[in-house]
N, C-alpha and C positions, 0 to 999 in steps of 0.2 A: 309604622311599623313594618312595613317593604323592607325587605330583607331578609326578615323569618320565613323558613317554607315548609308544606306538610300537604295531605293528602285532602280531595272533595272526599267531601261525605256523600256520595252517590251510590246508593243500596238497590238492586233489584226490588220491583214491588212485588206483594204476597197476591193471590190470585182477585180481582174483584173490588171495584171502586179505589178508594183512596188507602193509601197501604199506611204502616203504622207510622214509615219515615216521611211520608210526606205526597210522594207523585199519585198523581191519581191516573188510575191505568181501564183501561177499555176492557169488558165484558172479557169471558173464557172466548180463545181464540185455539182451533186445531193446530197442533204441531208433529212432527215426525215422531215424538216421542211418545205423545200421549197418545196414538191409536198405533192400530197396527200399521206398516207401509202398504201405501196403495203397489209397488212394484215389489218385487222377488230379488231379492239381492245374491247374487251365489257365493258358494263357499271356494270359488276360484279366486275371486277377489279377495278376500278376504285371505288367502294366502300371502298377501304382501309382506303381511307382518313376521312373515318368515324369512323373506328372501335375508335379514343384514344377519340373520343365524345360519344359513347355509351351509357355511363349514363345519359348525359345531352338529348340524342334522346330520350332514353327511359321514362325521365322526359317529355319529349316534347308532345311524342305519350300519354299518362298517362293524361294529363294536355287534351289533342286534343279529346280524348274518353270521359273525364267528360265534354265536350263544346257538342262532338256531343250528350250526352244521356241529356243534359239542353235544347240542341236542339228541339230533339223529344218531349220533354216533353211541350214546347210551346202549340203545338193544341191540348194537352189533358187537357190544363187548358181553350183554346177557347170554346170546348167542355160543358166542367163543366160551363161555362156561360151562354152558349147558350141553354143547357138543363136544367139547372135551372130556367130561362123564361117561357118557356115551362112547365114545372113542377106545374107552381104557385108559386115558392119560388123563385123569382127573386132577392131577396135583399139579401138574403144569400148566394146565388147560387155567385150572382155577387162580394158579398166581398172576398169570398172563392177564385174566379177566378182571381181578383185582385190582392190579396194578393201573389196567387200563380205569377201571373207575374211580379208582382215587385220581390220576390225573385230569381224569375229566371234568372231576367234580370239585379241584384246586381250581382249574379254569375256568369252570362255568362261572363259580364265586367271586373271583377276580375280575371276569368280564362284567358280571352282572354290577357288583359295587361300582366299577367304573360308567359303566351305562346308567344307575339309578342316581349317581352325581351330576356325572354331564345332561342327563335328560332334565333334571330336577332347577338346574343352573340357566339351562337355556328356555324351560318352560316359565319361569321367573322374568328371564331378560323379556320374553314375548308379551307375557300380562302387565311388563313393564310398558312396552312401548305401548300394548294396547288404552290403557288405562291414559299413558300420558297425552294421545292423541287424543282421546273422547275428553280429559280435563281439559287441555289447551283448547277445544272446541266449544266445549260448555263456555268458557271464559270470555269467548270471542263472539257466541252469537247474542243477540237484540236482545231486551227483554221482554217483546212478544214470545218468544219461544221460552222463557223462563217461569210467565204464567201459564203456560199451557200444565204445569203439576206443581204437585209440594215439593218441597227441597225433600221429606221423606221419600217422595214416589221416585223422582230422580234418582237418590242414591242409592235404591232397594233396586230401580231398574237394571242401572249402571254396574253396581257388584254383582249382581245375579248374571246379568248378559257374558260381564267380559269373564265370569267365572266359567260359565259353559263355554263361551267359544274356546278359549283357550284349553279347559277341557275335550273340546271336541278337536280341535288342532292338532293336540298333544297325542290323541290317541291315534288319530288317523297319519300323524308323520309317523313315531315312533313304534305304533302295534301292529301296523296292518302290514309293512311290508315285512319285517322278521315272521307274523304270521303266513304269509304268503310264501315265503323264503324254506321255511320248515313243513309248507306240506309239501312244496313241490320236489324237495329232499327227501319228504316220509315217503311220497310216491314212488320216486323214482328207486328207493330201496326196496319197498315193496312189491312193487311189479319184478324187479330182480331176484326176491328169494323165491316168489311163489305168488305167479300172477294171479291164480285162481282164487287164492285166498285174498287180493290186493282187489279184483274186483267186487268182490263178496261185500267187502270194508266199506268198498266206494260209492257203493250204493245206499247207505244209509248216509253218508256224506254231504247231500245236499240238502236232507230234512232240517237239520236245526237252522238252516238261513231261512227255508221256507215256514217255517214257524215263527220264527222273526221279522219274515215281511209281512204277516199277517197281525202279528201284532203293535207294529211299528205306529200306523195311524192313529192306534188309543193312546201310544204312550205321546205323540207329539202332539193330540191335542191337549192332552194333560200337562204337559210342559207349556202350554200357553196360557192354560186356565190356572195355573199355579205361580206361573209369572203375574201374571192381572191381580190375581188375589193376595198375592203377598206385596207389593207394589199397593195394593188400596191401601191394605192391614198397617202398613209402615209410615205411609201417608199421614193414614188419621192419627197414628202414634206419636209421629212428628209434631203434629198442631198443638198435640192434647199436652203432650209436655212443653210446647212452646210459650202458651196457652196457662201451664199448671195454675198462675193467679185468679184467673177464671174461671179454672173447675174448681177450686178450691171455695171460690166465693160463692158459685152455686151449689155448694155440696153435691158435684159431679161424679166423686170420686169412683164410687163404687158401681154407678152407671156406665160410666166409660171404663170401670175394669171389666165388667160384665161383656161390653159389646167389644172389647179387642180380643178377650178368652175366646168369647161365641166364634169369632170371625178367624182366630187361629183355630180353635178347634174345627171349623167348616173345613180349613184348607187344610189340617192336618187329616179330616176324612177322605178327603182328593187324594192324599200322599198313601194310607191306608189302602183306600180303593187299587190306588196303580199298582201297591206292593200285591197286591193277592193277584194285579193279573201279571206282574213280572215273575212272580212265584211259580204261578199256574206254566208261564211261557218255557221257565226253567225246568221246569219239572218235564215239562214233555220233552225238553232237549236233552236233558240227563236220560230220560229213558229209551232213546233213540243211541244215546253213547251205551247206555247197558245195552241195549237188543246188538249193537254191533260186537261188543266185546264178546257176549253169548254164542254170539253165531261164529265170532272166528275160532272159538275154543272149540265149537263145536265141530264145525269143518276141517279144524285143522287137527282136531286130536283125531278124526276121522282118520284122514291123510297120517300122521305121526303112525297111528296102528297097523296103515296098510305099508307103512314104509317109503311112502313117498316125499315127506319130507323126514329134518330132524326134530327132536324136538326143542333144540336150543332155535329153530327158524319159528317154531309156534312163540315161544318164549317172547323175541324179538318182536313179531307180528303182537302179541298181547300189548307189550310195550307201546308199538307204534298208533296203538288204534288206541290208547290212552293218551298218548302225547298228541296223536293228529287230531283229536275230537274238543281239544285245548283250543286251536287256531282255528279250527272251523266254527265253533261257539262265540271266538270273538272277531270272526270274519264276520258272523251272521247279526254281532252286535252293531257293525257297521252301519248298517240301515239305519237304527234307528238313532246313533250317533249321528249321522247328518242329518236326521228328521230332528233333532234334538238342537244341533248345530245351527240349524236354518234360523229358530225360532231368535238364539240369540245373534246372529250375525245381523239380523235385519234390525235386531233394539240396538246394535252397537252402530250400524249405517245411520240408524232414524237421527243417530246423533251426529254423525260424522257427515250425513249428508245432507242436514237439515238447511233450508235456507237461510244465507242472512244477506238479508235486503239489503241494509245498513252497510256495508261492508265498505270498505275504504276504496277508494277510485285508483287505476294504475296510476293516474298521473298526482293524485293524493299527496300534499307537500306537509313537511315539518312547520312549523310557526314556532317561533319562540318571540319573546318579550310585549305580546298583547298590550294593546292601549287598553283596549274594553270598550270600545264604540260597537255600539248593537243596532242591526235596523230589521225590522220584521216588515216586509214591501210584499201584500198583496197574499199576505199567507190564509190560507185552507186549510183545515184539518177534519179529518175522520175515519174514522177505525174502521176495518170491512164490515158492509151490509149496517151501518151506524149512522146516525144524525151525526151532521157539523158538530164538531168541538169549538173551532173557531172557523168564521166566516169573513175575512175580507179584514185580516188584520195590516193595519200598516203603523208602525210605531217606530221610533227613532230613541236609544236612548243616548247620550253623550258621554263622553270620556267622566270618570270619576262621578257621574251623575248618581243621585241615591232615588231610584223608581218605586215606587209602592205599587202593588196590583192588590188591589179588593173586589171583592162581587159573592155572589153568592155561589154554594157549593154548588159544581157543575159548570161552573161558568165558562171553564178554561182557562184557569191561571196557572197552573201547575202545568199541564200542558204547553202553555205557552213559552215558560220556561224550561223545560224538558227539550224544545226543539234547538234550546242557547246549543246546549253540550249534544246533542245528537242522538239521543236515545232513541227518535223517531225522526224521519221526515215529511216535512209537508205535502200534504195531497196537492197542493198549489202555491207557487210562491216561494220566495228566498226568504235564507238565514243569513245576514251578513255579520261577519266580525270582523272589525276594522277594515271594512270594504270588501272582504274575503268573503265568498260563499262555504259555508261551512262544509260542504257535501265534499269540496276542494280541498280539504286538512284533512291531515290523519287525525281521527279519532282522539289516540291514546294523546299525541301532543296538542289536542284542544284543550281535554279533561284536563291537563296537568295544569292547565293555566283558569282553570274555575275553581272555586271553592263553596262548598255547600253545609249548612247548619242546618239541621231538619228540625223538627218536633219531638221526635223520640230518636237523635240520632245511635248508630250503632257502635257500641265499644267490642272489642274481645276479649276472651276469657284470659288475658296477658298484664303485664305488667301497667302501670297505668305510663310509666315513661315508653315503653314500646308503643302504646296507643298516641299517642303524641308523636312519635317520631313512624308514625305506621307507614308515609307517603315521602318519609326521608331518614329511612334507617340509619344513615351515617351522620345525621345530627348529632354533634356534638352536647355535654352534659347541659353547657351555659347555654346553648340556644332552645333546648328542651326548657329549660327552666327560664328562662325570659320569657318564650312562649305562655308557658304557663301564669307566668305574673300578671303577664298584658290581660289573660282570661280572667283574671282575679281567681284562680283554681292554685295559686302555689302555697298561700298561707293553709286554705284547710288539707292539701295535701302532705305538707312538712309537719302537719297532726299527725297523719297516719303512723301507727305503729314501723310499719316498712317504707317509709316517704314514698318516692317515686316506685321503688320495686314494688307495690301494694299492687294484689293480682285483683284486677274489679271484678270477676265473678264474669259467668256467660250474660253477653250482651249489655256487664258492666250493671250486673243486679246488686252488687255490692255496694253500689252508690246510690246516691241521691238521684233523683231528675235533675235537680240545680246542676249537682257537682257532676252528671253524666255530660250536660251542656257546655260546661266550665272546661269538660276535659276535650269535648269534641271542637269548643271554639278554638283551644289552643292550637289545636291537631292545624286547625286552615290556618291559623295562623302563620306557624311553621312553614305552609306553603308557599305564603304571599303568593295569592292568586292576583289573578289581576281583574278579575269580574268575581261578586263575591254573591250567593243565592242565599236567603233567609226564608226558609222556608217554613213560617209558622214556630218560629223556636223558642217563643217563651208562652205559647200559650197553655202549656201545662204546669207552668210553675207558680208558687205562693209569690207576694208580694217584696217578700226579700230576696230572695234568689232570685226573681225576677231583675231585682232594680241593679243586683250582680251582676245578672247575665246580659244586660242591655248598656251598662257599662262598658263589658267585655266588647259589645256588640259592635259599639260608638269606637272602639280603637281598631276593629277589624277592618268597619268600612273605610275608614279615613283614605280619602286619595283613592278610593278603588270604586268601580262601576259596581254600585251592589243593586239586587232585583229583591225586595222584600216583598213577598207573599203572606198576607194577614186576613185574619178573620175581626181579630180584635183590633177593631180602628183606633185607639187611643195609641197603638204601637208605631203609627205612620204618619203620625201628627205633623213630625218634624221631617219626614220626607221632603226632598227637594220637589219633588213631583208625585199626583198619582193617579193612577190610571184605572176606572171601573169599567170592569167588564161586566155582561150581561146577556147569557145566551149565542158567546162568542163572538160578541162585538164588543168593541169598546164606544160607551155610552157619554162616556166624562172624563176631563183630564184637566188636571189643576194642581195648586199647590191645598191644603188643608181648608183653610181661610175660605178661600176664594171658592171652593166646590159649597162648603157651610150657606154660603152668601147667596149661592143660587137658590140653594131651598130644591134640588134635583133629587135623584136615586140616591147621591151617596147622604146628602143628608138626611134621607129617609132612615138607610143604615145605621149613622149616629144618634139618630132619633130612637129607632128602634133597642140599640143597644144600651143606650141611656135608660131607656125608658121614663124620660120625661122628666130624673130626679135633675139634671144637671141644664140649666137654660146654655143653648148654642149660643155661640159667638157669633155677629154678623163678618 
């Protein structure tokens, strides 16, 4: 069946112990995404995502400055109207003022519409850039990183952090500069109109910022607490939905619903308390604005009565007071924005800066047409702080050989095989394929030539055709059907109402376990790998399904180097060689009959599985 080509069934493990798909993984380790970063990441660094849009940002700032100028001119138009009344030329002053307001209003709306469109276009681009960087990084990080948190936690952390960071960058880039521009213009005009009133109003200006500064630490702590709580909530929720069969089997639907809603209510309580704080802060800032307006009216009114300023000047001042505190309040929120953004940027760079100890070496090379000769030389492996899982493994698998690896749970079977795909690097020793250290090969190139069939292989929620062609989307219909026939899948697929266009459901839930396995085998056949890994592929099947799958696996493994991980020893009887692992060491190896005849550890395993019901042939 060489000549048909598809994807390795390699999937990241779930936290702790044996995954649903076969790999044994270490106990939880700490990752940059699972805890607060040890070092703080400056927002200045996050500005790198703004660089590709510097032209658009410059355009937005120019439009915003024009808007600030228009807004600053409106009170002057009002001054013209009221001063015209006082001078006895009311009709002309009114007409000129109204015309000025109409023109300013039209210009403002046109500028606002253009600014909003360009701002959202730029913001979406920045968000896409952030998302692309994070998703690319997540796909390339080693398995140890993904084990730090569940899928729900990673997705929640990623989504909320990116949204928070984009919002902060947009606020700083698109709102701060226009606000400063309006403040500068307003203050200059106010000083020119009446310096005494200007000084009076400006006395109130710093107070909103001081109030915001006082509240900012509480708001930052709230953001951190909320992020961690939502991450925890949706991590658990994802686990519940993924394991809904287990939940229903134990009649725990109501308990899980109560747990979820209780945790959501707890998070909402934090939000409500935060809203109370924010409302108090906003009220205090608004009172400052009201105080400034009343002071301006009182002192300005006295100046008008004394003839020191005109009524139009007072009206303009009141307009500037209203317009002045909008930017002041916006700028006073910058501190909160910066602190909130700090939380988001640390989470984002916790992903982007996560260490990839298994990255390709600078001189790593592509490799094509591997033969499948595998050698483990002096292999020792242990996870940080853990006991050795492999302790002095020397093993050579020849091209085209069918090697079975057996032993008790925890003996290192799956770890030994995972080293071939370079999901981990050995603590000591070298793994070679065709005489080449796997650390000198590009990981993608290596894994493209390794096919894996797991105990519970993952199918995606799309058509059977797309699942079979997952690793080779350009495969023809004839090639897909040929792979399905070889995997004993074509007959049952043809009986489905939509045939190869049948959507299999999440994780292939609309198919039986045996049917899923045969689709997975077809996917591997289409890949035409040089090395095949079979990790307990029939352990969950009934006798009839197992027979069909075993027949398909025999075709898949023909003329390929095949590594078979098995607990059910009946599935390895026909292997060219059996290696027995115990406590990370090879204790026996040979053919089935040879090992039975020796009466050693392998023979005892066979005896335990048969429970003495069948005599062991010598």
